[in-house]
N, C-alpha and C positions, 0 to 999 in steps of 0.2 A: 214232117214239119211240126205237127202237134206235139210229138215227143220232145222235140228240141225246145219249144216254148215252155213246156211243163218243166223241163230240166232247168231252164234258166230261171223260172219263177221259184223253183225249189232251192236252187243255189242262192238266189237273192234272199229268200226267207231265212236260210241258214246263216248267211254272212251278217245280216243286220243285227240279230241279237248278239253275235260275237263282237261286233264293233262297239255296241253299247256296253257290253261287259268289259271289254278292253279299256274303254274310256273310264269306267268306274274304278277299275283296278289301279289306274294312275293316281287316283285321289285317295288319301288316307286321312281320317279324322283322328286327331291326337288329343288326349287329355280333355275331353268335354266335361263341362259341369254347368249346373244351374244354380244361380244365386238364391240362397235361402232368404226369405223375407218374413217379417212378422205376420201372424195370422190376420186375415182381413185385408192385407195389402193386395191391391188388385193386379199388380203387374210384377214381373220379374224378368230376368234375362239369362240367356245361355251363352257360354263362351267356349272356345275351343281353338285349336290350330288345325288348319286344313293344309296338308302337304300335297303338292302336285308333282309327281315323279314323271309325268308325261312330257312330250315334246311340244305340246300346244297349250296356250293359255286357256283357262277355264273360268267359268263364272258360277257362283252359287246364286240361283235366281229365286228360290222359294224355300220356306221351311214350314213344317206343320207339326203340331203336337196336340194330343187329346186333352192335355191339362189346361189349355187356354182356348178361349173363344176366337181369338185372332192371334196370328203369329206374323211378325214383320221383320225384315232385315233393316238394321239401323246403323247409323254412324254418329259420332260426335264431331261437331265442327266448332271452331273458335270464331265467334262473330263479335268483333269489337271488344275482345277481352272476356266475353261470356261464352261458356261451353253450352252448346245447344244440341239436342238430339234430333236427328232427321232420319226419316225413312229413305232408304235407297232401293233402287230397282234390282241391283245385283251387287255382289261382292266378288271382285276379281281375284283369281288365284293364278299367278303367272307360272309358266312352264318351269320345271326344275326349281321350284321355289315353295315357300310357305306363306300363308296369310294367317295372321293371328287375330282372332276375335277375342277382345279383351275389354275390361272396364276402361272407359274413356276413349274407346275406338269402335271398330265394327263389333256388332253383336246381334244375336237373335232375340228380339223382344217378344216376350210372352204376355199378351194383353188380355185382361179380364179372366184371371185364373178361375178355373172351375173347382179347385180344391186347394187346401193349404199345402205348402211344400215343407216336408219335414226332413231334417238332416239325415243322411244315410239312405233315403229313398232314391229311386231313379226316375227320371222323366224321359219318356220316349220322344224322340225327335226324328222326323223324316226330312232329309235335306235333298232338294232337287237341283240338278245342275243344268247348264245351258244345252247339253246334248240329250236331255231327257232322262239321264241316269239318276238313280236315287241311292242314298245311303241312309240306312236306319241306324240310329245311335241311341244308346241308353246312357243318359248323362246323370251322374250322381248329384244330389242336392248338397251344396256345401255352404257353410257360413261365409260371409264376405271376409276378406283378409283383415280389414280394419277391426271387425268384431273379434276375430281370432286373436289378434295382437292385444286388444284391450283385455280379453279374458286371461291371456298369458301374463300380462303385466299385473293384473289383479291377483292372480295366483301366486306370483313371485312376491308380492307385497305382503301376503299372509304368512310367509315363512318366518 
């Protein structure tokens, strides 16, 4: 009897990590980046697409980064014609679907930056999902699209 209970305990211990790993393998983070902000700016944001190739809906429930004192999940909402940023408890990623974290929508807010963010550097992010699985991401720091477009327009004007 003792052997049987030990075998069951061992089997359970082996299966649990495999199920967590299988759940994480269903999720893929695509094209992550962190918005470059001017030196001294206290906050920034991280954007990415999370693809869920699994058969069950998943939720991003937490994010962490050593570059910020606090990291929160946020969304933008339209309240009487004004766009407002709000913290959310989770970001849903439907089965066989993708959820885009982008400017003006869901994003990971990096609050009270510990250092300046320089273009070309990477920011370490740890994403935690509803099943306890984690995904470590190195997100490059990029200039915002509007700033890139302004620089390109200025360069074309100098020709």
